[in-house]
Structures are given as structure tokens and as C-alpha cells.
N, C-alpha and C positions, 0 to 999 in steps of 0.2 A: 504494500500500500504506500509506504513512504518513498519507495523508489519511483513510483509513477504518479504521485499526486502532490499537491501543495500540502506540506505537513501541517501548517498552521490552519487549524479548523477542519482537517480532513475527517476527523472522527465525529465532528458535530454536524456535518452536512449529510443529508439523506441521499441515497441512490434512487434510481428509477425503480419503481415498484416491480415492474415486469422483469427487470434484470435481477433484482433481489430474489424473486420467486424462482426464476430459471436456475440461479446459482444454488438456491436451497434444494431444489429438486435434484440437481446433480450430486450434492452431498448426501441427500436422503437415499439415493439409489446406490449408495456405496461406490460411486465412481469417484475418481480423483479429478476434480475440475481443473481444466487448464486455465489458470488465471492470467495467462498471457494472451488469451483470445482478445481480439479487438473489442468485442462487446463489453468485456470487463475492464480493459485498459481505458476505453473511452468513458466509462462510467465507474471509475475506481471507487466512488462512494458506495456503490452497491456491495462491494467486498466488506468495507468497514461497517456498513449498515447490517449486513448479515452477521458479522462478528458480534456486534452489539446486541442483536436480537438473541443470539445463542446464549450470551451471558445473562441477559434479562430473563430468559426462559428456563434457566437452570432451576431445579427444585430447591436447591440451597445455594445461597450466594457463594461465589468463589472466595471472596474475602468475608469470612463468616460473621454473623451477627455478634457472636461472643467476642470477637476481636475488633469490632467497629471502633470502640473508644480508643484502643491502642493505636489503630491505624490513623485515626483522626489526630491524635496527639503527635504521632510521628510525622505526619504531613505538615503539621503546623510548626515544626522546628525551623528556626530562622535560617541557618546556613545550609547550603545544599549538601555539603559533606556530612554534617551531623544528621540531616534528614535521611540521607541514604543509609547511614549506619542504623538509625532507629527503625527504618522500614525493614531492613534485612533482619533485625532482631525479631520483629513482629512476625515476619514471614516464617521464621523457624517454629512459631507456635501454631501454625496452621495444621489441621489434620493431614495425614499423609496423602490422601487422594487430592486434596486441594493444593497442597504444596507441589505435587507433581504437575 
């Protein structure tokens, strides 16, 4: 996504609905979609939109409810270096399937 799109805002903009559905169908049919096809490169936002939908539809959030406050505190750390250290510490507390 970041190689083929403008990184600033790429994850905020939505892709074309028909492209998102086409891509979802390819993943649902256990095929490995070719993300270098023109239809996806011309609408790179459909890839990020499907990725966001996947995380939204998980039965349990990837970053668990139990660790929400710790993640919020880590992200609020002032310096980037300290913030990354704290985030890595919280990531270690994730359940194994979420960590993987």
C-alpha cells in the first residue's frame, strides 16, 4: 500500500466499493490476490479499506480491551523513542495469537 499510494491519509480514505468486494471475494475463495493488478494499483485505497474492515470484523480486537489503557498510555508518551519502547512492552502482554 505504501509503495503505491500517498502514505499521508492512505488509511483514512475509502476505496471503491466494487473493488473492495472483488478483493474480498478473492481472499474468501482462498486465492492469493495479485495486488499488482491495475484495478488494485489504480484504487490502492481498496486494499487499505479491506484491511481495515478485516480488523473491524474480528470477534476480538487485535489490541485487546484489557490492554487498551496501557496502549493509550504508551501512545501518549512524548518522545518517539520512549513511545516505541513502551509500545513494545505492551505488545509483549498480548495473548499469543494476537501477538503473532
